[in-house]
C-alpha positions as CSV (number, residue, x, y, z in Angstrom):
1,M,0.0,0.0,0.0
2,P,1.5,3.4,-0.9
3,P,2.3,5.6,2.1
4,A,-0.3,8.2,1.0
5,A,-3.0,5.5,1.4
6,V,-2.0,4.7,5.0
7,S,-4.2,6.6,7.3
8,A,-4.0,7.2,11.1
9,A,-5.7,4.6,13.2
10,P,-9.2,5.7,14.1
11,C,-8.6,4.9,17.8
12,V,-5.5,5.0,20.0
13,Y,-4.0,1.7,20.9
14,F,-5.3,0.5,24.3
15,K,-1.8,0.8,25.9
16,Q,-2.0,4.5,25.4
17,L,-5.1,4.6,27.7
18,T,-3.6,2.5,30.5
19,P,-1.5,5.4,32.1
20,F,-4.8,7.2,32.8
21,L,-6.1,4.3,35.0
22,P,-5.3,4.9,38.6
23,E,-2.2,2.9,39.7
24,S,-3.9,2.3,43.0
25,L,-6.8,3.6,45.1
26,E,-6.2,4.2,48.8
27,G,-7.7,1.4,50.9
28,F,-8.2,-0.9,47.9
29,A,-6.3,-3.9,46.5
30,T,-5.4,-3.2,42.9
31,G,-6.5,-5.8,40.4
32,R,-5.1,-6.8,37.1
33,L,-5.0,-4.4,34.2
34,S,-6.8,-5.5,31.0
35,G,-7.3,-4.0,27.6
36,S,-7.8,-4.5,24.0
37,T,-8.0,-2.8,20.6
38,G,-10.1,-4.3,17.8
39,K,-12.0,-3.6,14.7
40,Y,-15.5,-5.1,14.3
41,G,-16.7,-4.3,10.8
42,E,-16.7,-0.6,10.5
43,V,-16.4,0.0,14.2
44,S,-13.0,0.3,16.0
45,V,-12.7,0.1,19.8
46,S,-9.9,0.4,22.2
47,E,-10.5,0.0,25.9
48,A,-8.5,-0.3,29.1
49,E,-9.8,-1.4,32.5
50,R,-8.7,-2.0,36.1
51,T,-10.7,-3.2,39.1
52,Y,-10.0,-2.3,42.7
53,T,-11.4,-4.3,45.6
54,R,-12.0,-3.7,49.3
55,G,-13.1,-6.4,51.6
56,E,-16.1,-8.6,50.9
57,G,-18.3,-7.4,48.0
58,R,-16.8,-3.9,47.6
59,E,-15.2,-2.9,44.3
60,V,-14.5,0.0,42.0
61,K,-13.9,-0.5,38.3
62,V,-12.5,2.1,35.9
63,R,-12.8,1.7,32.1
64,I,-11.6,4.1,29.4
65,V,-12.9,3.6,25.9
66,D,-11.9,5.2,22.6
67,T,-14.2,4.2,19.7
68,T,-15.2,5.3,16.2
69,M,-18.7,5.3,17.8
70,G,-17.5,7.9,20.3
71,E,-19.4,10.8,18.7
72,K,-22.7,9.1,19.2
73,I,-21.9,7.8,22.7
74,A,-20.6,11.3,23.7
75,Q,-23.8,12.9,22.5
76,A,-25.9,10.4,24.5
77,I,-23.8,11.1,27.6
78,R,-24.1,14.9,27.1
79,D,-27.9,14.5,26.6
80,A,-28.3,12.5,29.8
81,A,-26.2,15.1,31.7
82,E,-28.3,18.0,30.2
83,K,-31.6,16.2,31.2
84,A,-30.4,16.1,34.8
85,K,-28.9,19.6,34.9
86,D,-31.7,20.9,37.3
87,R,-30.8,18.4,40.0
88,P,-29.1,20.1,43.0
89,T,-25.5,19.4,43.6
90,S,-26.5,17.6,46.8
91,D,-28.4,15.0,44.7
92,P,-26.2,11.9,44.5
93,T,-27.3,11.6,40.8
94,A,-26.6,15.2,39.9
95,P,-24.7,15.3,36.6
96,I,-21.0,16.1,36.3
97,H,-20.0,19.3,34.6
98,W,-16.3,19.7,35.1
99,E,-13.9,21.6,32.9
100,E,-12.4,18.4,31.5
101,A,-15.6,16.3,31.4
102,V,-19.3,16.0,31.3
103,G,-21.3,13.1,32.5
104,F,-24.2,11.5,34.2
105,V,-24.4,9.5,37.4
106,R,-26.7,6.7,38.4
107,Y,-27.3,4.7,41.6
108,D,-29.3,1.5,42.1
109,A,-29.9,1.1,45.8
110,D,-31.1,-2.4,45.5
111,E,-27.9,-3.5,43.9
112,A,-25.7,-0.9,45.8
113,L,-24.3,-0.1,42.3
114,A,-23.2,3.4,41.3
115,E,-22.0,4.4,37.9
116,A,-20.5,7.6,36.5
117,N,-20.2,7.9,32.7
118,L,-18.1,10.8,31.4
119,V,-17.1,12.1,28.0
120,V,-13.6,13.5,28.0
121,G,-12.2,15.7,25.2
122,D,-15.3,15.0,23.1
123,R,-13.7,11.6,22.4
124,Y,-13.1,9.3,25.3
125,V,-15.6,7.6,27.5
126,V,-14.6,7.1,31.1
127,A,-16.9,4.8,33.1
128,V,-16.4,4.4,36.8
129,T,-18.6,1.9,38.6
130,S,-18.7,0.9,42.3
131,R,-20.5,-2.0,43.9
132,G,-21.2,-2.3,47.6
133,F,-21.2,1.4,48.5
134,P,-24.2,3.3,49.9
135,S,-24.0,6.2,47.4
136,T,-22.3,7.7,44.4
137,V,-19.5,9.4,46.5
138,E,-16.9,6.8,45.6
139,V,-17.4,6.9,41.8
140,R,-17.2,10.7,41.9
141,R,-14.1,10.7,44.1
142,V,-12.3,8.2,41.8
143,A,-13.4,10.0,38.6
144,R,-12.1,13.3,40.1
145,G,-8.7,11.6,40.7
146,I,-8.2,10.6,37.0
147,D,-6.0,12.9,34.9
148,L,-8.9,13.8,32.7
149,A,-7.1,16.9,31.2
150,G,-4.2,14.7,30.2
151,L,-6.6,12.2,28.6
152,A,-8.4,14.9,26.7
153,R,-5.0,15.9,25.1
154,L,-4.3,12.3,24.0
155,Q,-4.3,12.0,20.2
């Protein structure tokens, strides 16, 4: 293939995402790092993930995704955050509107499952989930600790 026909990869390789996963979380055992990059028809996806555990049944998982479907996913996340914009900041499911990221937060009390989904740099999706905690405090804390500005600059 002539050099002019070679184009840049549509997604970064998953190993470029792994430095943005927390090395450790205070009070948690750090699990194995996993990731992959693949092409599925016209869709390319790179993802990196790490799980952190604390005692029986408590865990936090951080996943970072770059995909050619990112524009649609980012719009869905922005729409969900916009729909929830009138919730007071004291509401555990109030949306996230940070300089580096926009996102929505959910909590299922029956499952003790919290989830924050953020779009970073109009490209990357960062999902932070926790299980076994009584609110969304942990997912917000972990998301805040990620170098979102650095991730937004990643090309």
